[in-house]
N, C-alpha and C positions, 0 to 999 in steps of 0.2 A: 481535377485537382484545385483549381480553384474555389469550387463548391465545398472541399472540404475546410480549404483555409477560415473561408470562412465560417463554415458551422464552429470550429474552433476558437477565433476570435471572437463570435457572437458567445459564445458558452461562454470563454473564459470572462471577458466583460460584466455579464451577468453575474456570476461566481463573485467578482472581485468587488461586486457593486453592493454585496449583501452581507451588513456587518454582523451576522450571527456565525454565515458561513466563515469570514475571516476570523473572526472570535474563536470559531473550532480546528481551524485550518492552522492560525500562529500560535494567537493568544494563550490556549488551553494546552498547548504542548510545552510550549516556552516555559512556561509555568510551572508543568509537573518537570520539566528540565531543571529547572530551578531549586526545587524541590529534592530532587534525586542529590543535586550540589552537597546536600549537609552528608550522603554517607563519604564514609570514610576511602579515600585514595590506594590505600593501600592493598593490596588485592583483590584489585580491579572490582571492584563492588561498585563505585560510583562512574565509568565505563561502560558496565554491563548496563546497568540500569536508564546513564542516558539511551542508551542505543536500544533497549527495550523499549522508553517513551517511542524513540521514534518508529520502530518498526511496526508498534502497536496504533499508533495516530495515522502513520500514512494506513495501515489497512482499512483503518474505519474510515478513512475517509475516501478514500478511490468506494467502498463498498455501499456508502451510502451514498455518497453522489450517484453513480452508476443506477442505482437502484432506483431513487429518489427522482432524478430526471426525467428516467424514461417513464416510469408510473405518471410521474403528472404529467407527460404530452398522454400517454393514457387514457387517464384519467380524465383529460382534457380534449379527449377526441380529438386530438390531432395527431397522434401517432399514424393511424393507417394515413390521415395526410398526407403526411412528411412520406410513408412509405410509398405511398402511390404517383409524387413531384417526377418532376423530371431529375433528378437526383438519384444516382441511382445506391442503389441499398450499400452497397458497399463505400461508396463516399462516406454517406449517413454514417455507418458503423466505423469508418475509420475518422470521422472527424469526432465522433463520445470518443473515441479512445485516445487519441492525441491529444485532445482537451483532459482527460482524467490523467493521462500519463503527463503531463505537464504541468499541472497543478501539484500532482503528487512530487516529481524535483523539485519544485520550490518549496514546497514544506519540508523536504530532506535538507536542501539548502537551507535553510532559516535553520533547521534543531542543529544540524552541523556546528556550524557559525557561531550560534550562541550560546550551544555547551563549547567550544574553545576559547571565543574569546569573551565574554560574558562570566561566564560560570567556571572557567579553568581546566577545562576537560583537558592531559597530556598527549596531547594527538600531535604527531610532528613526521607521521610516514604512512606511506600505503595510499598516497591520494588515488591515484592511478585506480589502484585493483576495490578500492573505496566505489567511487563513480562506477565500475563494472559490477561488484557485486549490487548496487541500488539500483542502476538500470534494469537488472536482469530481475531483483525483487519488485520492483513498480511493476514489468512487465506481468508477472505473476496476480499480484491484487487485482492488478488491471483486469487482467483474463477474468480471475475469481467474482468481481463484481458484476461483471458483465454476463457470465455464467449464473448468478443469483439473480438480475434483473428479469433474466427470460422465463425465471419460475414463480417468481414470488410478486404477490396482489394487492399489497396494500405496504404503506405506511410502519403502521407497528409493526407486520413484518421481518421488513427491512430491517428496522430500526435493532428489533431479537435477532435476527439470525446475525445480522454484523457483528453485535454483539460476544455472542454465544460462539462464535467460530473462531472471530477475533484472539476474546478473553481465552479459550480454552489451547487455541495454539499456543498463545503467550505466555500466559501462567502457569498453564502443564507443560511449556515447550522446555521449559528449563533458563527462559529469560530471565526474569527475576529471582531467581534461585535455584540455588543445585540442584541436580536429582539423581546424583552419583548415587544413592542409599533409596533412590522412589522405586513402586513397585513397577512391573512389566507393565501393566498398561499406559503410566506416565512418562518409561522410556520408547516405549511404542509412538506416542504421541509430540516428541520430541525428535525421533527420529523420523517424520512424515511433517512438520510442523514449516512449513515456509517461514514465518517468524525467525522459528528457532534457529533455523540451518543460516538464516539472514542478518540474524542478530551476531551470534557466536563467530559467524565467519567475520565480519566486519567489527569484531573485538577483536581477535587474531590481526588482524590486517594492523589494526592501528597501536595494539602495544606491542606486538613482537615481531610483526614482517613479514610477511610471506608473497611469494611472485605469485603470478595469474596462472602459470603451469602447476604450481599446488592445488588451485580452487578450483579444478573441472569440475569435481562431483557434486560440491552444493550448486556452481552454476549450473550443471547439467539437468541438477534432480529439479531444482526451482523452473526451468526454463520448461521442461518437457507437461512439468504440472501448469503453467502459464499456457502454455499452448494447448492443450487438450482443454482445457478448460472457455479459453478463448472461443475454439473450434466448435464446445457447445451453447455455448452463449449466443455466438452469431447466427445460428443454426437454427435457436430454439426462438429466437428473437422475427428471424425471417419468416419461420412456419406461421406465428400470430401473424403477417402483415397478408 
């Protein structure tokens, strides 16, 4: 456990010391949230757009961070040495997972607080339900990030796949615009996209107010996807060692 905590601590300090990473983690998402605040509040347009920014940037940050840091270790020739060290593989992966998870929690908190207190999002309820949904969504995206890290071979691949996966799941998932009259393919994407499930569930919580018991379907769906991806990614990375 001490080794896992050390991996998390060192990883977070490295991330927070990188000004480019901080800009991508906080600066750019806040700017996008500010832009979305000019949308009408009536009809829930601003709330949905702000939540869309949140789920989009959280996913992008997790996927690019997971793939980027593991790929950097491989390119520097240190990945195999890490796996061959006295630290168990599971402690190493737990450290990576917790590090990504904590940074995503931090980013989500900053975006939600800035939306409410800087840009006037009318959110006054459902905070417990919101936290639960965000934790499950971040778990799902962390699983996806580690899964892709096991298969992608270059920074260019990571960036391209991250953009494709996140943009398709967000834009065609009905997060930024309604899909009621869209074709079958778009509706199918929306029905499986974790971003779509997360954004729509968060909007329902914050604007209408729902209980946790009514959120079992989206929570279960995102949890199963995240678990399968996490298991696949961890096994693939272990095989490479």
